[in-house]
C-alpha positions, 0 to 999 in steps of 0.5 A: 500500500502507498501513502498519499500526502496532501497539503490542505488549508488548516481550516479545511483540516480542522473542519474535516477532523471536526465533522469526521471525528468518529470515522477512520480518516484513511478509510473515508479519504480512500473511499472518496478517492476511489469514487473520484477516480472511477467517475473520471475514468468513465468521462475521458474529457474530465481530466482536461476540463478539471485542469482547464477550470481549477476554480470549479469544484471537481464534483460540480464538473463531473456532475455536469459531464455526467448529465451531458453524457446522459443525453437529452432522452432523459431530459424533461421539458420545462413548462412554467407552472406545470409540475412534472409527473414523476413515476414510481420507478423514476426516483 
């Protein structure tokens, strides 16, 4: 197993430690990293988009690319004042 050392702002480290005080930090960060790598592997353009937009949160970029990859077939038209019908299997 390899070690990964990352520098983060003191405030971020304190907030992480506060929020996840009862969680194994290695296990949590490893799970998040594996999920991130999996999402980036499925979206070949993600690496370049993330590099080109360092000010945007990575998860936001991945969510946009995944939505775009789904295509328009899953999109619902916007009709002002009309609530979309959501079927039981669609949630």
